[in-house]
mmCIF file of the N, C-alpha and C atoms, coordinates in Angstrom:
data_MODEL
# 
_entry.id   MODEL 
# 
loop_
_atom_site.group_PDB 
_atom_site.id 
_atom_site.type_symbol 
_atom_site.label_atom_id 
_atom_site.label_alt_id 
_atom_site.label_comp_id 
_atom_site.label_asym_id 
_atom_site.label_entity_id 
_atom_site.label_seq_id 
_atom_site.pdbx_PDB_ins_code 
_atom_site.Cartn_x 
_atom_site.Cartn_y 
_atom_site.Cartn_z 
_atom_site.occupancy 
_atom_site.B_iso_or_equiv 
_atom_site.pdbx_formal_charge 
_atom_site.auth_seq_id 
_atom_site.auth_comp_id 
_atom_site.auth_asym_id 
_atom_site.auth_atom_id 
_atom_site.pdbx_PDB_model_num 
ATOM 1   N N  . MET A 1 1  ? -43.745 120.405 62.464 1.00 0.00 ? 1  MET A N  1 
ATOM 2   C CA . MET A 1 1  ? -43.656 118.970 62.560 1.00 0.00 ? 1  MET A CA 1 
ATOM 3   C C  . MET A 1 1  ? -44.782 118.387 63.410 1.00 0.00 ? 1  MET A C  1 
ATOM 4   N N  . THR A 1 2  ? -45.177 119.079 64.438 1.00 0.00 ? 2  THR A N  1 
ATOM 5   C CA . THR A 1 2  ? -46.247 118.558 65.278 1.00 0.00 ? 2  THR A CA 1 
ATOM 6   C C  . THR A 1 2  ? -47.583 118.567 64.559 1.00 0.00 ? 2  THR A C  1 
ATOM 7   N N  . LEU A 1 3  ? -47.754 119.465 63.604 1.00 0.00 ? 3  LEU A N  1 
ATOM 8   C CA . LEU A 1 3  ? -49.004 119.512 62.856 1.00 0.00 ? 3  LEU A CA 1 
ATOM 9   C C  . LEU A 1 3  ? -49.206 118.224 62.058 1.00 0.00 ? 3  LEU A C  1 
ATOM 10  N N  . SER A 1 4  ? -48.124 117.696 61.467 1.00 0.00 ? 4  SER A N  1 
ATOM 11  C CA . SER A 1 4  ? -48.258 116.459 60.691 1.00 0.00 ? 4  SER A CA 1 
ATOM 12  C C  . SER A 1 4  ? -48.612 115.282 61.601 1.00 0.00 ? 4  SER A C  1 
ATOM 13  N N  . PHE A 1 5  ? -48.082 115.263 62.830 1.00 0.00 ? 5  PHE A N  1 
ATOM 14  C CA . PHE A 1 5  ? -48.443 114.204 63.765 1.00 0.00 ? 5  PHE A CA 1 
ATOM 15  C C  . PHE A 1 5  ? -49.887 114.336 64.225 1.00 0.00 ? 5  PHE A C  1 
ATOM 16  N N  . ASP A 1 6  ? -50.379 115.560 64.367 1.00 0.00 ? 6  ASP A N  1 
ATOM 17  C CA . ASP A 1 6  ? -51.775 115.763 64.742 1.00 0.00 ? 6  ASP A CA 1 
ATOM 18  C C  . ASP A 1 6  ? -52.712 115.278 63.640 1.00 0.00 ? 6  ASP A C  1 
ATOM 19  N N  . ILE A 1 7  ? -52.348 115.559 62.402 1.00 0.00 ? 7  ILE A N  1 
ATOM 20  C CA . ILE A 1 7  ? -53.169 115.106 61.274 1.00 0.00 ? 7  ILE A CA 1 
ATOM 21  C C  . ILE A 1 7  ? -53.148 113.580 61.194 1.00 0.00 ? 7  ILE A C  1 
ATOM 22  N N  . PHE A 1 8  ? -51.948 113.002 61.368 1.00 0.00 ? 8  PHE A N  1 
ATOM 23  C CA . PHE A 1 8  ? -51.829 111.543 61.340 1.00 0.00 ? 8  PHE A CA 1 
ATOM 24  C C  . PHE A 1 8  ? -52.665 110.916 62.452 1.00 0.00 ? 8  PHE A C  1 
ATOM 25  N N  . GLY A 1 9  ? -52.628 111.489 63.622 1.00 0.00 ? 9  GLY A N  1 
ATOM 26  C CA . GLY A 1 9  ? -53.414 110.977 64.741 1.00 0.00 ? 9  GLY A CA 1 
ATOM 27  C C  . GLY A 1 9  ? -54.902 111.075 64.475 1.00 0.00 ? 9  GLY A C  1 
ATOM 28  N N  . ALA A 1 10 ? -55.333 112.185 63.893 1.00 0.00 ? 10 ALA A N  1 
ATOM 29  C CA . ALA A 1 10 ? -56.751 112.360 63.588 1.00 0.00 ? 10 ALA A CA 1 
ATOM 30  C C  . ALA A 1 10 ? -57.206 111.368 62.519 1.00 0.00 ? 10 ALA A C  1 
ATOM 31  N N  . VAL A 1 11 ? -56.380 111.164 61.500 1.00 0.00 ? 11 VAL A N  1 
ATOM 32  C CA . VAL A 1 11 ? -56.738 110.246 60.415 1.00 0.00 ? 11 VAL A CA 1 
ATOM 33  C C  . VAL A 1 11 ? -56.798 108.811 60.931 1.00 0.00 ? 11 VAL A C  1 
ATOM 34  N N  . THR A 1 12 ? -55.794 108.386 61.685 1.00 0.00 ? 12 THR A N  1 
ATOM 35  C CA . THR A 1 12 ? -55.815 107.013 62.194 1.00 0.00 ? 12 THR A CA 1 
ATOM 36  C C  . THR A 1 12 ? -56.925 106.810 63.222 1.00 0.00 ? 12 THR A C  1 
ATOM 37  N N  . GLY A 1 13 ? -57.230 107.830 63.999 1.00 0.00 ? 13 GLY A N  1 
ATOM 38  C CA . GLY A 1 13 ? -58.341 107.731 64.946 1.00 0.00 ? 13 GLY A CA 1 
ATOM 39  C C  . GLY A 1 13 ? -59.672 107.585 64.231 1.00 0.00 ? 13 GLY A C  1 
ATOM 40  N N  . ALA A 1 14 ? -59.860 108.366 63.164 1.00 0.00 ? 14 ALA A N  1 
ATOM 41  C CA . ALA A 1 14 ? -61.101 108.271 62.387 1.00 0.00 ? 14 ALA A CA 1 
ATOM 42  C C  . ALA A 1 14 ? -61.213 106.904 61.712 1.00 0.00 ? 14 ALA A C  1 
ATOM 43  N N  . MET A 1 15 ? -60.099 106.406 61.184 1.00 0.00 ? 15 MET A N  1 
ATOM 44  C CA . MET A 1 15 ? -60.127 105.084 60.545 1.00 0.00 ? 15 MET A CA 1 
ATOM 45  C C  . MET A 1 15 ? -60.414 103.992 61.574 1.00 0.00 ? 15 MET A C  1 
ATOM 46  N N  . GLY A 1 16 ? -59.896 104.154 62.771 1.00 0.00 ? 16 GLY A N  1 
ATOM 47  C CA . GLY A 1 16 ? -60.173 103.188 63.826 1.00 0.00 ? 16 GLY A CA 1 
ATOM 48  C C  . GLY A 1 16 ? -61.637 103.180 64.210 1.00 0.00 ? 16 GLY A C  1 
ATOM 49  N N  . LEU A 1 17 ? -62.235 104.364 64.328 1.00 0.00 ? 17 LEU A N  1 
ATOM 50  C CA . LEU A 1 17 ? -63.662 104.441 64.648 1.00 0.00 ? 17 LEU A CA 1 
ATOM 51  C C  . LEU A 1 17 ? -64.515 103.833 63.546 1.00 0.00 ? 17 LEU A C  1 
ATOM 52  N N  . ILE A 1 18 ? -64.147 104.118 62.314 1.00 0.00 ? 18 ILE A N  1 
ATOM 53  C CA . ILE A 1 18 ? -64.900 103.557 61.186 1.00 0.00 ? 18 ILE A CA 1 
ATOM 54  C C  . ILE A 1 18 ? -64.754 102.035 61.158 1.00 0.00 ? 18 ILE A C  1 
ATOM 55  N N  . GLY A 1 19 ? -63.592 101.528 61.544 1.00 0.00 ? 19 GLY A N  1 
ATOM 56  C CA . GLY A 1 19 ? -63.378 100.082 61.568 1.00 0.00 ? 19 GLY A CA 1 
ATOM 57  C C  . GLY A 1 19 ? -64.119 99.382  62.691 1.00 0.00 ? 19 GLY A C  1 
ATOM 58  N N  . ILE A 1 20 ? -64.391 100.084 63.784 1.00 0.00 ? 20 ILE A N  1 
ATOM 59  C CA . ILE A 1 20 ? -65.067 99.476  64.932 1.00 0.00 ? 20 ILE A CA 1 
ATOM 60  C C  . ILE A 1 20 ? -66.582 99.425  64.732 1.00 0.00 ? 20 ILE A C  1 
ATOM 61  N N  . ILE A 1 21 ? -67.125 100.313 63.927 1.00 0.00 ? 21 ILE A N  1 
ATOM 62  C CA . ILE A 1 21 ? -68.579 100.371 63.727 1.00 0.00 ? 21 ILE A CA 1 
ATOM 63  C C  . ILE A 1 21 ? -69.145 99.036  63.222 1.00 0.00 ? 21 ILE A C  1 
ATOM 64  N N  . PRO A 1 22 ? -68.564 98.394  62.189 1.00 0.00 ? 22 PRO A N  1 
ATOM 65  C CA . PRO A 1 22 ? -69.116 97.093  61.764 1.00 0.00 ? 22 PRO A CA 1 
ATOM 66  C C  . PRO A 1 22 ? -69.020 96.014  62.843 1.00 0.00 ? 22 PRO A C  1 
ATOM 67  N N  . LEU A 1 23 ? -67.981 96.082  63.660 1.00 0.00 ? 23 LEU A N  1 
ATOM 68  C CA . LEU A 1 23 ? -67.840 95.117  64.746 1.00 0.00 ? 23 LEU A CA 1 
ATOM 69  C C  . LEU A 1 23 ? -68.977 95.258  65.748 1.00 0.00 ? 23 LEU A C  1 
ATOM 70  N N  . PHE A 1 24 ? -69.260 96.479  66.163 1.00 0.00 ? 24 PHE A N  1 
ATOM 71  C CA . PHE A 1 24 ? -70.367 96.707  67.092 1.00 0.00 ? 24 PHE A CA 1 
ATOM 72  C C  . PHE A 1 24 ? -71.708 96.349  66.459 1.00 0.00 ? 24 PHE A C  1 
ATOM 73  N N  . TYR A 1 25 ? -71.870 96.655  65.184 1.00 0.00 ? 25 TYR A N  1 
ATOM 74  C CA . TYR A 1 25 ? -73.119 96.335  64.494 1.00 0.00 ? 25 TYR A CA 1 
ATOM 75  C C  . TYR A 1 25 ? -73.356 94.825  64.482 1.00 0.00 ? 25 TYR A C  1 
ATOM 76  N N  . SER A 1 26 ? -72.333 94.055  64.123 1.00 0.00 ? 26 SER A N  1 
ATOM 77  C CA . SER A 1 26 ? -72.510 92.600  64.079 1.00 0.00 ? 26 SER A CA 1 
ATOM 78  C C  . SER A 1 26 ? -72.720 92.025  65.476 1.00 0.00 ? 26 SER A C  1 
ATOM 79  N N  . LEU A 1 27 ? -72.098 92.610  66.481 1.00 0.00 ? 27 LEU A N  1 
ATOM 80  C CA . LEU A 1 27 ? -72.300 92.152  67.853 1.00 0.00 ? 27 LEU A CA 1 
ATOM 81  C C  . LEU A 1 27 ? -73.734 92.403  68.304 1.00 0.00 ? 27 LEU A C  1 
ATOM 82  N N  . ILE A 1 28 ? -74.265 93.573  67.999 1.00 0.00 ? 28 ILE A N  1 
ATOM 83  C CA . ILE A 1 28 ? -75.636 93.905  68.393 1.00 0.00 ? 28 ILE A CA 1 
ATOM 84  C C  . ILE A 1 28 ? -76.643 93.043  67.635 1.00 0.00 ? 28 ILE A C  1 
ATOM 85  N N  . ILE A 1 29 ? -76.433 92.865  66.336 1.00 0.00 ? 29 ILE A N  1 
ATOM 86  C CA . ILE A 1 29 ? -77.347 92.060  65.523 1.00 0.00 ? 29 ILE A CA 1 
ATOM 87  C C  . ILE A 1 29 ? -77.378 90.610  66.016 1.00 0.00 ? 29 ILE A C  1 
ATOM 88  N N  . SER A 1 30 ? -76.221 90.079  66.415 1.00 0.00 ? 30 SER A N  1 
ATOM 89  C CA . SER A 1 30 ? -76.187 88.680  66.857 1.00 0.00 ? 30 SER A CA 1 
ATOM 90  C C  . SER A 1 30 ? -76.898 88.475  68.188 1.00 0.00 ? 30 SER A C  1 
ATOM 91  N N  . GLN A 1 31 ? -77.110 89.519  68.953 1.00 0.00 ? 31 GLN A N  1 
ATOM 92  C CA . GLN A 1 31 ? -77.750 89.391  70.259 1.00 0.00 ? 31 GLN A CA 1 
ATOM 93  C C  . GLN A 1 31 ? -79.236 89.740  70.239 1.00 0.00 ? 31 GLN A C  1 
ATOM 94  N N  . LEU A 1 32 ? -79.785 90.062  69.085 1.00 0.00 ? 32 LEU A N  1 
ATOM 95  C CA . LEU A 1 32 ? -81.204 90.395  68.998 1.00 0.00 ? 32 LEU A CA 1 
ATOM 96  C C  . LEU A 1 32 ? -82.065 89.159  69.267 1.00 0.00 ? 32 LEU A C  1 
ATOM 97  N N  . PRO A 1 33 ? -83.222 89.355  69.887 1.00 0.00 ? 33 PRO A N  1 
ATOM 98  C CA . PRO A 1 33 ? -84.095 88.210  70.189 1.00 0.00 ? 33 PRO A CA 1 
ATOM 99  C C  . PRO A 1 33 ? -84.540 87.444  68.948 1.00 0.00 ? 33 PRO A C  1 
ATOM 100 N N  . SER A 1 34 ? -84.721 88.130  67.834 1.00 0.00 ? 34 SER A N  1 
ATOM 101 C CA . SER A 1 34 ? -85.168 87.428  66.628 1.00 0.00 ? 34 SER A CA 1 
ATOM 102 C C  . SER A 1 34 ? -84.126 86.412  66.163 1.00 0.00 ? 34 SER A C  1 
ATOM 103 N N  . ARG A 1 35 ? -82.850 86.750  66.264 1.00 0.00 ? 35 ARG A N  1 
ATOM 104 C CA . ARG A 1 35 ? -81.794 85.803  65.887 1.00 0.00 ? 35 ARG A CA 1 
ATOM 105 C C  . ARG A 1 35 ? -81.741 84.632  66.860 1.00 0.00 ? 35 ARG A C  1 
ATOM 106 N N  . LYS A 1 36 ? -81.853 84.936  68.138 1.00 0.00 ? 36 LYS A N  1 
ATOM 107 C CA . LYS A 1 36 ? -81.776 83.875  69.145 1.00 0.00 ? 36 LYS A CA 1 
ATOM 108 C C  . LYS A 1 36 ? -82.990 82.951  69.059 1.00 0.00 ? 36 LYS A C  1 
ATOM 109 N N  . LEU A 1 37 ? -84.173 83.503  68.765 1.00 0.00 ? 37 LEU A N  1 
ATOM 110 C CA . LEU A 1 37 ? -85.366 82.666  68.627 1.00 0.00 ? 37 LEU A CA 1 
ATOM 111 C C  . LEU A 1 37 ? -85.277 81.771  67.397 1.00 0.00 ? 37 LEU A C  1 
ATOM 112 N N  . LYS A 1 38 ? -84.658 82.273  66.339 1.00 0.00 ? 38 LYS A N  1 
ATOM 113 C CA . LYS A 1 38 ? -84.482 81.461  65.136 1.00 0.00 ? 38 LYS A CA 1 
ATOM 114 C C  . LYS A 1 38 ? -83.602 80.249  65.448 1.00 0.00 ? 38 LYS A C  1 
ATOM 115 N N  . VAL A 1 39 ? -82.517 80.471  66.168 1.00 0.00 ? 39 VAL A N  1 
ATOM 116 C CA . VAL A 1 39 ? -81.631 79.365  66.555 1.00 0.00 ? 39 VAL A CA 1 
ATOM 117 C C  . VAL A 1 39 ? -82.363 78.400  67.481 1.00 0.00 ? 39 VAL A C  1 
ATOM 118 N N  . LEU A 1 40 ? -83.153 78.943  68.405 1.00 0.00 ? 40 LEU A N  1 
ATOM 119 C CA . LEU A 1 40 ? -83.913 78.094  69.326 1.00 0.00 ? 40 LEU A CA 1 
ATOM 120 C C  . LEU A 1 40 ? -84.937 77.243  68.579 1.00 0.00 ? 40 LEU A C  1 
ATOM 121 N N  . ASP A 1 41 ? -85.639 77.838  67.616 1.00 0.00 ? 41 ASP A N  1 
ATOM 122 C CA . ASP A 1 41 ? -86.620 77.078  66.828 1.00 0.00 ? 41 ASP A CA 1 
ATOM 123 C C  . ASP A 1 41 ? -85.952 75.958  66.031 1.00 0.00 ? 41 ASP A C  1 
ATOM 124 N N  . GLU A 1 42 ? -84.788 76.257  65.438 1.00 0.00 ? 42 GLU A N  1 
ATOM 125 C CA . GLU A 1 42 ? -84.075 75.232  64.680 1.00 0.00 ? 42 GLU A CA 1 
ATOM 126 C C  . GLU A 1 42 ? -83.628 74.091  65.590 1.00 0.00 ? 42 GLU A C  1 
ATOM 127 N N  . THR A 1 43 ? -83.152 74.429  66.778 1.00 0.00 ? 43 THR A N  1 
ATOM 128 C CA . THR A 1 43 ? -82.711 73.407  67.725 1.00 0.00 ? 43 THR A CA 1 
ATOM 129 C C  . THR A 1 43 ? -83.884 72.565  68.206 1.00 0.00 ? 43 THR A C  1 
ATOM 130 N N  . LEU A 1 44 ? -85.012 73.208  68.474 1.00 0.00 ? 44 LEU A N  1 
ATOM 131 C CA . LEU A 1 44 ? -86.196 72.474  68.919 1.00 0.00 ? 44 LEU A CA 1 
ATOM 132 C C  . LEU A 1 44 ? -86.714 71.547  67.825 1.00 0.00 ? 44 LEU A C  1 
ATOM 133 N N  . LEU A 1 45 ? -86.703 72.000  66.585 1.00 0.00 ? 45 LEU A N  1 
ATOM 134 C CA . LEU A 1 45 ? -87.131 71.151  65.470 1.00 0.00 ? 45 LEU A CA 1 
ATOM 135 C C  . LEU A 1 45 ? -86.201 69.950  65.315 1.00 0.00 ? 45 LEU A C  1 
ATOM 136 N N  . GLU A 1 46 ? -84.906 70.186  65.426 1.00 0.00 ? 46 GLU A N  1 
ATOM 137 C CA . GLU A 1 46 ? -83.946 69.091  65.333 1.00 0.00 ? 46 GLU A CA 1 
ATOM 138 C C  . GLU A 1 46 ? -84.142 68.088  66.476 1.00 0.00 ? 46 GLU A C  1 
ATOM 139 N N  . THR A 1 47 ? -84.391 68.600  67.673 1.00 0.00 ? 47 THR A N  1 
ATOM 140 C CA . THR A 1 47 ? -84.631 67.727  68.825 1.00 0.00 ? 47 THR A CA 1 
ATOM 141 C C  . THR A 1 47 ? -85.897 66.909  68.632 1.00 0.00 ? 47 THR A C  1 
ATOM 142 N N  . ASP A 1 48 ? -86.944 67.547  68.134 1.00 0.00 ? 48 ASP A N  1 
ATOM 143 C CA . ASP A 1 48 ? -88.208 66.845  67.898 1.00 0.00 ? 48 ASP A CA 1 
ATOM 144 C C  . ASP A 1 48 ? -88.035 65.742  66.852 1.00 0.00 ? 48 ASP A C  1 
ATOM 145 N N  . ASN A 1 49 ? -87.323 66.048  65.776 1.00 0.00 ? 49 ASN A N  1 
ATOM 146 C CA . ASN A 1 49 ? -87.084 65.033  64.744 1.00 0.00 ? 49 ASN A CA 1 
ATOM 147 C C  . ASN A 1 49 ? -86.267 63.868  65.290 1.00 0.00 ? 49 ASN A C  1 
ATOM 148 N N  . LEU A 1 50 ? -85.259 64.176  66.086 1.00 0.00 ? 50 LEU A N  1 
ATOM 149 C CA . LEU A 1 50 ? -84.446 63.119  66.680 1.00 0.00 ? 50 LEU A CA 1 
ATOM 150 C C  . LEU A 1 50 ? -85.269 62.269  67.640 1.00 0.00 ? 50 LEU A C  1 
ATOM 151 N N  . TRP A 1 51 ? -86.128 62.915  68.415 1.00 0.00 ? 51 TRP A N  1 
ATOM 152 C CA . TRP A 1 51 ? -86.964 62.176  69.363 1.00 0.00 ? 51 TRP A CA 1 
ATOM 153 C C  . TRP A 1 51 ? -87.913 61.225  68.637 1.00 0.00 ? 51 TRP A C  1 
ATOM 154 N N  . HIS A 1 52 ? -88.526 61.709  67.547 1.00 0.00 ? 52 HIS A N  1 
ATOM 155 C CA . HIS A 1 52 ? -89.450 60.850  66.800 1.00 0.00 ? 52 HIS A CA 1 
ATOM 156 C C  . HIS A 1 52 ? -88.712 59.686  66.132 1.00 0.00 ? 52 HIS A C  1 
ATOM 157 N N  . SER A 1 53 ? -87.489 59.912  65.693 1.00 0.00 ? 53 SER A N  1 
ATOM 158 C CA . SER A 1 53 ? -86.729 58.798  65.110 1.00 0.00 ? 53 SER A CA 1 
ATOM 159 C C  . SER A 1 53 ? -86.357 57.770  66.175 1.00 0.00 ? 53 SER A C  1 
ATOM 160 N N  . VAL A 1 54 ? -86.083 58.237  67.390 1.00 0.00 ? 54 VAL A N  1 
ATOM 161 C CA . VAL A 1 54 ? -85.782 57.311  68.489 1.00 0.00 ? 54 VAL A CA 1 
ATOM 162 C C  . VAL A 1 54 ? -87.017 56.488  68.839 1.00 0.00 ? 54 VAL A C  1 
ATOM 163 N N  . ILE A 1 55 ? -88.181 57.117  68.837 1.00 0.00 ? 55 ILE A N  1 
ATOM 164 C CA . ILE A 1 55 ? -89.425 56.393  69.133 1.00 0.00 ? 55 ILE A CA 1 
ATOM 165 C C  . ILE A 1 55 ? -89.708 55.357  68.045 1.00 0.00 ? 55 ILE A C  1 
ATOM 166 N N  . GLU A 1 56 ? -89.501 55.727  66.777 1.00 0.00 ? 56 GLU A N  1 
ATOM 167 C CA . GLU A 1 56 ? -89.757 54.791  65.678 1.00 0.00 ? 56 GLU A CA 1 
ATOM 168 C C  . GLU A 1 56 ? -88.836 53.575  65.749 1.00 0.00 ? 56 GLU A C  1 
ATOM 169 N N  . GLU A 1 57 ? -87.612 53.788  66.201 1.00 0.00 ? 57 GLU A N  1 
ATOM 170 C CA . GLU A 1 57 ? -86.670 52.674  66.308 1.00 0.00 ? 57 GLU A CA 1 
ATOM 171 C C  . GLU A 1 57 ? -86.852 51.889  67.604 1.00 0.00 ? 57 GLU A C  1 
ATOM 172 N N  . ALA A 1 58 ? -87.760 52.325  68.452 1.00 0.00 ? 58 ALA A N  1 
ATOM 173 C CA . ALA A 1 58 ? -88.084 51.668  69.729 1.00 0.00 ? 58 ALA A CA 1 
ATOM 174 C C  . ALA A 1 58 ? -86.862 51.527  70.631 1.00 0.00 ? 58 ALA A C  1 
ATOM 175 N N  . LEU A 1 59 ? -86.101 52.602  70.739 1.00 0.00 ? 59 LEU A N  1 
ATOM 176 C CA . LEU A 1 59 ? -84.924 52.575  71.602 1.00 0.00 ? 59 LEU A CA 1 
ATOM 177 C C  . LEU A 1 59 ? -85.290 52.768  73.068 1.00 0.00 ? 59 LEU A C  1 
ATOM 178 N N  . PHE A 1 60 ? -86.439 53.374  73.322 1.00 0.00 ? 60 PHE A N  1 
ATOM 179 C CA . PHE A 1 60 ? -86.942 53.509  74.687 1.00 0.00 ? 60 PHE A CA 1 
ATOM 180 C C  . PHE A 1 60 ? -88.178 52.636  74.818 1.00 0.00 ? 60 PHE A C  1 
ATOM 181 N N  . VAL A 1 61 ? -88.156 51.767  75.794 1.00 0.00 ? 61 VAL A N  1 
ATOM 182 C CA . VAL A 1 61 ? -89.294 50.863  75.965 1.00 0.00 ? 61 VAL A CA 1 
ATOM 183 C C  . VAL A 1 61 ? -90.198 51.294  77.106 1.00 0.00 ? 61 VAL A C  1 
ATOM 184 N N  . GLU A 1 62 ? -89.742 52.187  77.948 1.00 0.00 ? 62 GLU A N  1 
ATOM 185 C CA . GLU A 1 62 ? -90.560 52.647  79.068 1.00 0.00 ? 62 GLU A CA 1 
ATOM 186 C C  . GLU A 1 62 ? -91.588 53.649  78.551 1.00 0.00 ? 62 GLU A C  1 
ATOM 187 N N  . SER A 1 63 ? -92.841 53.254  78.518 1.00 0.00 ? 63 SER A N  1 
ATOM 188 C CA . SER A 1 63 ? -93.873 54.075  77.890 1.00 0.00 ? 63 SER A CA 1 
ATOM 189 C C  . SER A 1 63 ? -94.166 55.349  78.682 1.00 0.00 ? 63 SER A C  1 
ATOM 190 N N  . HIS A 1 64 ? -94.033 55.311  79.996 1.00 0.00 ? 64 HIS A N  1 
ATOM 191 C CA . HIS A 1 64 ? -94.293 56.510  80.795 1.00 0.00 ? 64 HIS A CA 1 
ATOM 192 C C  . HIS A 1 64 ? -93.288 57.610  80.446 1.00 0.00 ? 64 HIS A C  1 
ATOM 193 N N  . PHE A 1 65 ? -92.023 57.228  80.297 1.00 0.00 ? 65 PHE A N  1 
ATOM 194 C CA . PHE A 1 65 ? -90.987 58.193  79.939 1.00 0.00 ? 65 PHE A CA 1 
ATOM 195 C C  . PHE A 1 65 ? -91.230 58.758  78.546 1.00 0.00 ? 65 PHE A C  1 
ATOM 196 N N  . VAL A 1 66 ? -91.589 57.900  77.624 1.00 0.00 ? 66 VAL A N  1 
ATOM 197 C CA . VAL A 1 66 ? -91.849 58.329  76.245 1.00 0.00 ? 66 VAL A CA 1 
ATOM 198 C C  . VAL A 1 66 ? -93.024 59.298  76.211 1.00 0.00 ? 66 VAL A C  1 
ATOM 199 N N  . GLN A 1 67 ? -94.085 58.993  76.936 1.00 0.00 ? 67 GLN A N  1 
ATOM 200 C CA . GLN A 1 67 ? -95.253 59.878  76.964 1.00 0.00 ? 67 GLN A CA 1 
ATOM 201 C C  . GLN A 1 67 ? -94.913 61.219  77.611 1.00 0.00 ? 67 GLN A C  1 
ATOM 202 N N  . GLU A 1 68 ? -94.129 61.187  78.671 1.00 0.00 ? 68 GLU A N  1 
ATOM 203 C CA . GLU A 1 68 ? -93.772 62.423  79.369 1.00 0.00 ? 68 GLU A CA 1 
ATOM 204 C C  . GLU A 1 68 ? -92.930 63.342  78.481 1.00 0.00 ? 68 GLU A C  1 
ATOM 205 N N  . VAL A 1 69 ? -91.921 62.785  77.837 1.00 0.00 ? 69 VAL A N  1 
ATOM 206 C CA . VAL A 1 69 ? -91.053 63.598  76.979 1.00 0.00 ? 69 VAL A CA 1 
ATOM 207 C C  . VAL A 1 69 ? -91.806 64.073  75.747 1.00 0.00 ? 69 VAL A C  1 
ATOM 208 N N  . THR A 1 70 ? -92.632 63.224  75.168 1.00 0.00 ? 70 THR A N  1 
ATOM 209 C CA . THR A 1 70 ? -93.425 63.628  74.005 1.00 0.00 ? 70 THR A CA 1 
ATOM 210 C C  . THR A 1 70 ? -94.364 64.771  74.374 1.00 0.00 ? 70 THR A C  1 
ATOM 211 N N  . GLY A 1 71 ? -94.964 64.698  75.550 1.00 0.00 ? 71 GLY A N  1 
ATOM 212 C CA . GLY A 1 71 ? -95.839 65.781  76.003 1.00 0.00 ? 71 GLY A CA 1 
ATOM 213 C C  . GLY A 1 71 ? -95.090 67.086  76.191 1.00 0.00 ? 71 GLY A C  1 
ATOM 214 N N  . LYS A 1 72 ? -93.867 67.009  76.699 1.00 0.00 ? 72 LYS A N  1 
ATOM 215 C CA . LYS A 1 72 ? -93.076 68.227  76.905 1.00 0.00 ? 72 LYS A CA 1 
ATOM 216 C C  . LYS A 1 72 ? -92.594 68.815  75.588 1.00 0.00 ? 72 LYS A C  1 
ATOM 217 N N  . LEU A 1 73 ? -92.277 67.961  74.619 1.00 0.00 ? 73 LEU A N  1 
ATOM 218 C CA . LEU A 1 73 ? -91.815 68.460  73.327 1.00 0.00 ? 73 LEU A CA 1 
ATOM 219 C C  . LEU A 1 73 ? -92.954 69.025  72.486 1.00 0.00 ? 73 LEU A C  1 
ATOM 220 N N  . ASP A 1 74 ? -94.160 68.562  72.710 1.00 0.00 ? 74 ASP A N  1 
ATOM 221 C CA . ASP A 1 74 ? -95.298 69.027  71.916 1.00 0.00 ? 74 ASP A CA 1 
ATOM 222 C C  . ASP A 1 74 ? -95.865 70.353  72.407 1.00 0.00 ? 74 ASP A C  1 
ATOM 223 N N  . LEU A 1 75 ? -95.325 70.888  73.485 1.00 0.00 ? 75 LEU A N  1 
ATOM 224 C CA . LEU A 1 75 ? -95.808 72.177  73.977 1.00 0.00 ? 75 LEU A CA 1 
ATOM 225 C C  . LEU A 1 75 ? -95.547 73.192  72.929 1.00 0.00 ? 75 LEU A C  1 
# 
């Protein structure tokens, strides 16, 4: 009887390990610099587009502030 429990334990342990591998893989892939840089580039592009639309609508009238932020975004 104990042999069947040992086999069951080995099978469920192996299935558990196989089930955890994709979880670790997706966790590692999501933390790679290439993924994070892609998100950063998309966010920066969205910010730049929003800033230019704000300038076109003349929502900021202080020219020093507009020049300073535009200079920082154009880096």
